[in-house]
DRENDO-1510 file (C-alpha; in Angstrom, 1 decimal, always signed):
<recs>
REC; n; res; u; v; w
REC; 1; MET; +78.3; +118.3; +219.9 .
REC; 2; ARG; +76.1; +115.0; +218.3 .
REC; 3; ILE; +72.4; +115.9; +217.8 .
REC; 4; GLU; +70.6; +112.6; +217.9 .
REC; 5; LEU; +67.1; +113.1; +216.3 .
REC; 6; ARG; +66.5; +109.7; +214.6 .
REC; 7; SER; +64.5; +108.2; +217.4 .
REC; 8; ASP; +63.7; +108.7; +221.3 .
REC; 9; THR; +65.2; +105.2; +221.4 .
REC; 10; PHE; +68.6; +106.6; +221.3 .
REC; 11; THR; +68.2; +107.8; +225.0 .
REC; 12; ARG; +70.8; +106.9; +227.5 .
REC; 13; PRO; +70.3; +106.4; +231.4 .
REC; 14; THR; +71.0; +109.4; +233.3 .
REC; 15; PRO; +73.5; +109.3; +236.5 .
REC; 16; ALA; +70.4; +109.0; +238.7 .
REC; 17; MET; +68.9; +106.2; +236.8 .
REC; 18; LEU; +72.2; +104.2; +236.6 .
REC; 19; ASN; +72.4; +104.7; +240.3 .
REC; 20; ALA; +69.0; +103.2; +240.6 .
REC; 21; ILE; +69.9; +100.3; +238.6 .
REC; 22; MET; +73.3; +99.7; +240.6 .
REC; 23; GLN; +71.2; +99.6; +243.8 .
REC; 24; ALA; +68.4; +97.5; +242.5 .
REC; 25; GLU; +67.2; +94.3; +244.8 .
REC; 26; VAL; +67.0; +91.5; +242.3 .
REC; 27; GLY; +66.0; +88.0; +242.3 .
REC; 28; ASP; +64.6; +85.5; +239.6 .
REC; 29; ASP; +61.8; +86.9; +237.6 .
REC; 30; VAL; +61.0; +83.4; +235.9 .
REC; 31; PHE; +60.2; +82.4; +239.4 .
REC; 32; GLN; +58.4; +85.8; +240.0 .
REC; 33; GLU; +60.5; +86.4; +242.8 .
REC; 34; ASP; +62.6; +89.6; +241.4 .
REC; 35; PRO; +61.6; +92.3; +244.1 .
REC; 36; SER; +62.3; +95.1; +241.4 .
REC; 37; VAL; +60.2; +93.5; +238.8 .
REC; 38; ASN; +57.4; +92.8; +241.0 .
REC; 39; ARG; +57.4; +96.4; +242.1 .
REC; 40; LEU; +57.4; +97.6; +238.6 .
REC; 41; GLU; +54.7; +95.7; +237.3 .
REC; 42; ALA; +52.6; +96.4; +240.6 .
REC; 43; MET; +53.2; +100.3; +240.1 .
REC; 44; ALA; +52.2; +100.2; +236.2 .
REC; 45; ALA; +48.9; +98.1; +237.1 .
REC; 46; ARG; +48.0; +100.5; +239.9 .
REC; 47; LEU; +48.8; +103.4; +237.8 .
REC; 48; PHE; +46.2; +102.2; +235.2 .
REC; 49; GLY; +44.0; +100.9; +237.3 .
REC; 50; LYS; +44.5; +97.3; +236.2 .
REC; 51; GLU; +44.8; +94.1; +238.0 .
REC; 52; ALA; +48.3; +93.2; +237.0 .
REC; 53; ALA; +51.2; +93.7; +234.6 .
REC; 54; LEU; +54.0; +92.2; +232.9 .
REC; 55; TYR; +57.5; +93.4; +232.3 .
REC; 56; CYS; +58.6; +92.4; +228.7 .
REC; 57; PRO; +62.1; +93.2; +226.9 .
REC; 58; SER; +60.8; +95.5; +224.3 .
REC; 59; GLY; +57.2; +96.9; +222.9 .
REC; 60; THR; +57.1; +94.8; +220.0 .
REC; 61; MET; +57.1; +91.6; +222.4 .
REC; 62; SER; +54.3; +93.1; +224.6 .
REC; 63; ASN; +52.3; +94.1; +221.6 .
REC; 64; GLN; +52.7; +90.6; +220.0 .
REC; 65; ILE; +51.8; +88.9; +223.0 .
REC; 66; ALA; +48.8; +90.8; +223.6 .
REC; 67; ILE; +47.6; +90.0; +219.9 .
REC; 68; LYS; +48.5; +86.3; +220.8 .
REC; 69; VAL; +46.4; +86.3; +223.7 .
REC; 70; HIS; +43.4; +88.0; +222.2 .
REC; 71; THR; +43.0; +86.0; +218.9 .
REC; 72; GLN; +43.3; +82.5; +217.7 .
REC; 73; PRO; +44.8; +81.6; +214.3 .
REC; 74; GLY; +42.6; +82.5; +211.4 .
REC; 75; ASP; +41.2; +85.8; +213.2 .
REC; 76; GLU; +41.5; +89.1; +211.6 .
REC; 77; VAL; +43.0; +92.2; +213.5 .
REC; 78; ILE; +41.8; +95.7; +212.9 .
REC; 79; CYS; +44.1; +98.6; +212.7 .
REC; 80; GLU; +45.2; +101.5; +211.0 .
REC; 81; GLN; +47.2; +100.9; +207.9 .
REC; 82; GLN; +50.5; +102.6; +209.4 .
REC; 83; ALA; +50.0; +100.9; +212.8 .
REC; 84; HIS; +53.5; +99.8; +214.2 .
REC; 85; VAL; +51.9; +96.5; +215.0 .
REC; 86; TYR; +51.1; +95.9; +211.3 .
REC; 87; ILE; +54.1; +97.6; +209.4 .
REC; 88; TYR; +57.1; +97.4; +212.1 .
REC; 89; GLU; +56.7; +94.3; +213.8 .
REC; 90; GLY; +58.3; +91.8; +211.3 .
REC; 91; GLY; +55.3; +90.1; +210.2 .
REC; 92; GLY; +54.4; +89.0; +213.7 .
REC; 93; ILE; +50.6; +89.1; +213.7 .
REC; 94; ALA; +51.0; +86.5; +211.0 .
REC; 95; PHE; +54.2; +84.7; +212.3 .
REC; 96; ASN; +53.0; +84.7; +215.9 .
REC; 97; SER; +49.4; +84.5; +215.9 .
REC; 98; GLY; +48.5; +83.1; +212.5 .
REC; 99; ALA; +45.9; +86.0; +212.2 .
REC; 100; GLN; +45.5; +88.3; +209.4 .
REC; 101; VAL; +45.3; +92.1; +209.5 .
REC; 102; LYS; +42.3; +94.5; +208.1 .
REC; 103; ALA; +44.2; +97.5; +207.7 .
REC; 104; ILE; +42.0; +101.1; +207.8 .
REC; 105; ALA; +43.3; +104.2; +206.0 .
REC; 106; GLY; +42.9; +106.8; +208.7 .
REC; 107; VAL; +44.1; +110.4; +209.5 .
REC; 108; ASN; +47.7; +110.9; +210.8 .
REC; 109; GLY; +47.5; +107.4; +212.1 .
REC; 110; ARG; +44.0; +107.5; +213.7 .
REC; 111; ILE; +41.1; +105.8; +212.9 .
REC; 112; LYS; +37.1; +106.2; +213.6 .
REC; 113; ALA; +34.4; +104.3; +215.2 .
REC; 114; GLU; +32.6; +104.3; +212.0 .
REC; 115; GLN; +35.4; +102.7; +210.1 .
REC; 116; VAL; +35.6; +99.9; +212.4 .
REC; 117; VAL; +32.1; +99.3; +212.2 .
REC; 118; THR; +32.5; +98.7; +208.5 .
REC; 119; ALA; +35.7; +96.7; +208.8 .
REC; 120; ILE; +34.0; +94.1; +211.0 .
REC; 121; ASN; +33.5; +90.7; +209.0 .
REC; 122; PRO; +29.8; +89.0; +209.2 .
REC; 123; ASP; +29.5; +86.0; +211.0 .
REC; 124; ASP; +30.2; +83.9; +207.8 .
REC; 125; VAL; +32.2; +80.8; +207.5 .
REC; 126; HIS; +34.0; +82.4; +204.4 .
REC; 127; LYS; +35.2; +85.3; +206.4 .
REC; 128; ALA; +37.8; +85.5; +209.1 .
REC; 129; ARG; +36.5; +86.2; +212.6 .
REC; 130; THR; +37.0; +89.8; +213.7 .
REC; 131; SER; +38.5; +89.4; +217.2 .
REC; 132; LEU; +40.6; +92.2; +217.9 .
REC; 133; VAL; +41.0; +96.2; +217.1 .
REC; 134; CYS; +44.3; +97.8; +218.0 .
REC; 135; LEU; +44.8; +101.4; +218.1 .
REC; 136; GLU; +48.3; +103.3; +218.7 .
REC; 137; ASN; +48.6; +106.5; +220.6 .
REC; 138; THR; +50.7; +108.3; +219.7 .
REC; 139; SER; +50.8; +107.5; +216.1 .
REC; 140; ASN; +54.6; +107.3; +215.3 .
REC; 141; ARG; +53.6; +107.3; +211.4 .
REC; 142; GLY; +51.0; +109.9; +212.2 .
REC; 143; GLY; +53.8; +112.4; +213.3 .
REC; 144; GLY; +53.4; +111.7; +217.1 .
REC; 145; SER; +49.7; +112.6; +216.7 .
REC; 146; CYS; +47.2; +112.1; +219.8 .
REC; 147; TYR; +43.8; +110.4; +219.4 .
REC; 148; ASP; +40.5; +112.6; +220.7 .
REC; 149; TRP; +39.5; +110.7; +224.0 .
REC; 150; ASN; +36.1; +110.9; +222.4 .
REC; 151; ASP; +36.8; +108.7; +219.6 .
REC; 152; ILE; +38.8; +106.2; +221.9 .
REC; 153; VAL; +35.6; +105.9; +223.7 .
REC; 154; ALA; +33.4; +105.4; +220.6 .
REC; 155; ILE; +35.8; +102.6; +219.3 .
REC; 156; SER; +35.7; +101.2; +222.7 .
REC; 157; GLN; +31.9; +100.8; +222.6 .
REC; 158; VAL; +31.9; +99.4; +219.1 .
REC; 159; CYS; +34.1; +96.7; +220.7 .
REC; 160; THR; +31.9; +96.0; +223.3 .
REC; 161; ILE; +28.8; +95.7; +221.1 .
REC; 162; ASN; +30.6; +93.4; +218.8 .
REC; 163; ARG; +32.5; +91.4; +221.6 .
REC; 164; LEU; +35.6; +92.4; +220.3 .
REC; 165; LYS; +38.9; +92.9; +222.4 .
REC; 166; TYR; +40.5; +96.3; +222.4 .
REC; 167; HIS; +44.4; +96.8; +222.6 .
REC; 168; LEU; +46.5; +99.9; +222.7 .
REC; 169; ASP; +50.1; +100.1; +221.6 .
REC; 170; GLY; +51.0; +102.9; +224.1 .
REC; 171; ALA; +54.7; +102.8; +222.9 .
REC; 172; ARG; +54.5; +106.6; +223.5 .
REC; 173; LEU; +51.1; +106.8; +225.6 .
REC; 174; PHE; +52.9; +108.9; +228.2 .
REC; 175; ASN; +53.6; +111.7; +225.6 .
REC; 176; ALA; +49.8; +111.7; +224.9 .
REC; 177; LEU; +48.8; +111.7; +228.4 .
REC; 178; VAL; +51.1; +114.8; +228.8 .
REC; 179; ALA; +50.1; +116.7; +226.0 .
REC; 180; THR; +46.2; +116.1; +226.4 .
REC; 181; GLY; +46.2; +116.3; +230.3 .
REC; 182; GLN; +44.2; +112.6; +230.3 .
REC; 183; LYS; +44.9; +110.4; +233.1 .
REC; 184; PRO; +46.3; +106.8; +232.9 .
REC; 185; SER; +43.3; +105.2; +234.6 .
REC; 186; ASP; +41.1; +106.6; +232.0 .
REC; 187; TYR; +42.8; +104.6; +229.4 .
REC; 188; GLY; +42.6; +101.2; +231.8 .
REC; 189; GLU; +38.9; +101.5; +232.1 .
REC; 190; VAL; +38.3; +101.3; +228.4 .
REC; 191; PHE; +41.2; +98.9; +226.9 .
REC; 192; ASP; +41.7; +95.4; +227.5 .
REC; 193; SER; +45.2; +95.7; +227.4 .
REC; 194; ILE; +47.9; +98.4; +227.0 .
REC; 195; SER; +51.6; +98.1; +226.1 .
REC; 196; ILE; +54.0; +100.8; +227.5 .
REC; 197; CYS; +57.4; +101.5; +226.5 .
REC; 198; LEU; +60.0; +102.5; +228.7 .
REC; 199; ASN; +63.0; +102.7; +226.2 .
REC; 200; LYS; +61.7; +105.8; +224.4 .
REC; 201; GLY; +60.8; +109.3; +226.0 .
REC; 202; LEU; +61.0; +107.7; +229.6 .
REC; 203; GLY; +64.9; +107.1; +228.9 .
REC; 204; CYS; +65.3; +103.5; +230.1 .
REC; 205; PRO; +67.9; +101.3; +228.3 .
REC; 206; MET; +65.4; +98.6; +227.6 .
REC; 207; GLY; +61.8; +97.2; +228.5 .
REC; 208; SER; +58.1; +97.6; +228.2 .
REC; 209; ILE; +55.0; +97.0; +230.4 .
REC; 210; LEU; +51.8; +95.2; +229.4 .
REC; 211; VAL; +49.0; +95.8; +231.8 .
REC; 212; GLY; +45.4; +93.7; +231.9 .
REC; 213; SER; +43.4; +91.7; +233.8 .
REC; 214; ALA; +44.8; +89.0; +236.2 .
REC; 215; ALA; +43.7; +86.5; +233.7 .
REC; 216; PHE; +44.9; +88.0; +230.8 .
REC; 217; ILE; +48.5; +88.7; +232.2 .
REC; 218; LYS; +48.6; +84.9; +233.4 .
REC; 219; GLN; +48.3; +83.9; +230.0 .
REC; 220; ALA; +50.5; +86.7; +228.7 .
REC; 221; ARG; +53.3; +85.2; +231.0 .
REC; 222; ARG; +52.9; +82.0; +229.4 .
REC; 223; VAL; +53.2; +83.5; +226.0 .
REC; 224; ARG; +56.3; +85.5; +227.0 .
REC; 225; LYS; +57.8; +82.3; +228.0 .
REC; 226; VAL; +57.0; +80.6; +224.5 .
REC; 227; PHE; +58.4; +83.9; +222.9 .
REC; 228; GLY; +61.8; +83.3; +224.6 .
REC; 229; GLY; +61.1; +86.1; +226.9 .
REC; 230; GLY; +61.6; +84.5; +230.2 .
REC; 231; MET; +64.1; +86.8; +232.3 .
REC; 232; ARG; +66.2; +86.0; +235.2 .
REC; 233; GLN; +67.6; +89.0; +237.3 .
REC; 234; ALA; +65.6; +91.3; +235.4 .
REC; 235; GLY; +65.3; +93.9; +238.6 .
REC; 236; PHE; +68.3; +95.8; +237.2 .
REC; 237; MET; +66.4; +97.0; +234.3 .
REC; 238; ALA; +63.2; +97.3; +235.9 .
REC; 239; ALA; +64.6; +99.7; +238.4 .
REC; 240; SER; +65.3; +101.8; +235.5 .
REC; 241; GLY; +61.4; +101.7; +234.7 .
REC; 242; ILE; +60.7; +102.5; +238.3 .
REC; 243; TYR; +62.9; +105.4; +238.1 .
REC; 244; ALA; +61.6; +106.8; +234.9 .
REC; 245; LEU; +57.7; +106.5; +235.9 .
REC; 246; GLU; +58.8; +108.3; +239.2 .
REC; 247; ASN; +60.9; +110.9; +237.5 .
REC; 248; ASN; +60.7; +111.1; +233.7 .
REC; 249; ILE; +57.0; +111.6; +232.9 .
REC; 250; GLU; +56.3; +115.4; +233.4 .
REC; 251; ARG; +59.5; +116.2; +231.8 .
REC; 252; LEU; +58.3; +114.9; +228.4 .
REC; 253; LYS; +56.5; +118.4; +227.9 .
REC; 254; GLU; +60.3; +119.7; +227.3 .
REC; 255; ASP; +60.6; +117.4; +224.1 .
REC; 256; HIS; +57.2; +118.4; +222.7 .
REC; 257; ASP; +58.1; +122.3; +223.4 .
REC; 258; HIS; +61.4; +121.5; +221.3 .
REC; 259; ALA; +59.6; +119.7; +218.3 .
REC; 260; LYS; +57.5; +122.7; +218.2 .
REC; 261; GLN; +60.2; +124.9; +218.1 .
REC; 262; ILE; +62.1; +123.0; +215.2 .
REC; 263; ALA; +58.6; +123.0; +213.2 .
REC; 264; ALA; +58.3; +126.8; +213.5 .
REC; 265; LYS; +61.9; +127.2; +212.2 .
REC; 266; LEU; +61.5; +125.0; +209.3 .
REC; 267; ALA; +58.2; +126.5; +208.3 .
REC; 268; GLY; +60.0; +129.5; +206.8 .
REC; 269; LYS; +62.2; +127.3; +204.5 .
REC; 270; ASP; +61.9; +127.1; +200.7 .
REC; 271; PHE; +62.9; +123.4; +200.9 .
REC; 272; VAL; +60.2; +122.3; +203.4 .
REC; 273; GLY; +56.9; +121.1; +202.2 .
REC; 274; GLU; +54.2; +120.0; +204.3 .
REC; 275; ILE; +54.9; +119.7; +208.0 .
REC; 276; MET; +52.5; +117.5; +210.0 .
REC; 277; PRO; +50.7; +118.7; +212.8 .
REC; 278; VAL; +53.4; +118.6; +215.9 .
REC; 279; GLU; +51.5; +117.6; +219.1 .
REC; 280; THR; +54.3; +115.8; +220.9 .
REC; 281; ASN; +58.0; +115.0; +220.2 .
REC; 282; ILE; +57.6; +113.7; +216.7 .
REC; 283; LEU; +58.2; +115.9; +213.6 .
REC; 284; ILE; +57.7; +114.6; +210.1 .
REC; 285; PHE; +58.1; +117.3; +207.4 .
REC; 286; GLY; +58.2; +117.0; +203.6 .
REC; 287; VAL; +61.3; +118.1; +201.6 .
REC; 288; LYS; +60.9; +119.6; +198.2 .
REC; 289; GLY; +63.3; +122.0; +195.7 .
REC; 290; ARG; +66.8; +121.9; +196.3 .
REC; 291; PHE; +66.9; +118.7; +198.6 .
REC; 292; THR; +65.7; +115.3; +198.5 .
REC; 293; ALA; +64.9; +113.9; +202.2 .
REC; 294; ALA; +68.2; +111.8; +201.9 .
REC; 295; SER; +70.3; +114.9; +200.7 .
REC; 296; LEU; +69.0; +116.9; +203.8 .
REC; 297; ALA; +69.5; +114.5; +206.0 .
REC; 298; ASP; +73.4; +114.1; +204.8 .
REC; 299; THR; +73.7; +117.8; +204.9 .
REC; 300; LEU; +72.8; +117.9; +208.5 .
REC; 301; LYS; +74.7; +115.1; +209.3 .
REC; 302; HIS; +77.9; +117.3; +208.3 .
REC; 303; PHE; +76.9; +119.5; +211.4 .
REC; 304; ASP; +76.6; +116.3; +213.3 .
REC; 305; ILE; +72.8; +116.4; +213.4 .
REC; 306; HIS; +71.4; +113.0; +212.7 .
REC; 307; CYS; +67.8; +112.6; +211.5 .
REC; 308; MET; +66.0; +110.0; +209.2 .
REC; 309; ALA; +64.5; +109.9; +205.7 .
REC; 310; ILE; +61.6; +108.0; +206.1 .
REC; 311; SER; +60.6; +108.1; +202.4 .
REC; 312; PRO; +62.2; +109.8; +199.1 .
REC; 313; THR; +60.3; +113.2; +200.5 .
REC; 314; GLN; +59.8; +113.0; +204.3 .
REC; 315; ILE; +62.2; +113.3; +207.1 .
REC; 316; ARG; +61.4; +112.5; +210.7 .
REC; 317; MET; +63.0; +114.2; +213.6 .
REC; 318; VAL; +62.4; +113.0; +217.2 .
REC; 319; THR; +62.9; +114.8; +220.2 .
REC; 320; HIS; +63.8; +113.3; +223.5 .
REC; 321; LEU; +65.7; +113.8; +227.1 .
REC; 322; ASP; +69.0; +113.5; +225.6 .
REC; 323; VAL; +68.0; +116.7; +223.3 .
REC; 324; ASN; +68.8; +119.7; +225.4 .
REC; 325; ASP; +68.3; +123.5; +224.9 .
REC; 326; GLU; +71.8; +124.0; +223.5 .
REC; 327; MET; +71.3; +121.4; +220.7 .
REC; 328; VAL; +67.9; +122.7; +219.9 .
REC; 329; ASP; +69.5; +126.0; +219.4 .
REC; 330; LYS; +72.5; +124.9; +217.5 .
REC; 331; LEU; +69.9; +123.0; +215.0 .
REC; 332; LEU; +67.9; +126.3; +214.5 .
REC; 333; SER; +71.2; +128.0; +213.6 .
REC; 334; VAL; +71.8; +125.5; +211.2 .
REC; 335; ILE; +68.6; +125.5; +209.3 .
REC; 336; ASP; +68.8; +129.4; +209.4 .
REC; 337; GLY; +72.0; +128.8; +207.3 .
REC; 338; LEU; +70.5; +126.2; +204.8 .
</recs>
């Protein structure tokens, strides 16, 4: 029994999702005539209370499109120092947008409004023009941590006062929504743009949705084309997104519960150091004593349990819809025996 915990990107379509893919009605999305893509985009826009949406191949592309639309070359983007847009998107902010980053040291991947205020550059010809603030919710390197809604609103107010655009990397936003009980439409009211991955906890083979105003999405569609993201019969994959939004959101709570069970078992082991607070489906913990992160990952691999050493002293495990109760029980038993 293989237990895959390296990422929730390893999920595979369920038989029901595969059936939805096979039955999809398709056209040519470059002509905006793919019915399934159009339905998915309309569904996502309506869900977040936005005017329009754009289906993209990946979350990295949807984030980079948003940054490109919101900035001009020479601008500066504010984000947390471990933000995905900064450290995991291949230098895309510089390469695609000609912008630079002011990275803020947050707590578990989250920043505060007062930090944003301090980071905004003055109107000075010697300084880059601050134009955009990006948040990530949940925070990947923050151990799946969720923003407090009041902090999101406070940063939004800073952006409004200073005429900054406000983008959310919501790769795992639905995990945050399920964990906190918040509504998608609340996020739509405060952010100028939001990207949502379909290929993580929601279980699709690929895809991300970018939502925003009609004018923003019109420009985003042009940028997607320039980035090489014009797609043809994309409705087959869009059908998986429709299925996921209709069926796979509430079940994310199971993944959160599994992550908390694993964390509770690890807490009693002598080789486990600090465990980051577990709010959603990501578990990051320190390794000490008789194991390094790499050697512990190798040991677990002998039991066909696959996790990721993200530093010499830390391991990340991510639960998802392909990790069931039986697998969690096996993992707990293996941990017991170490």
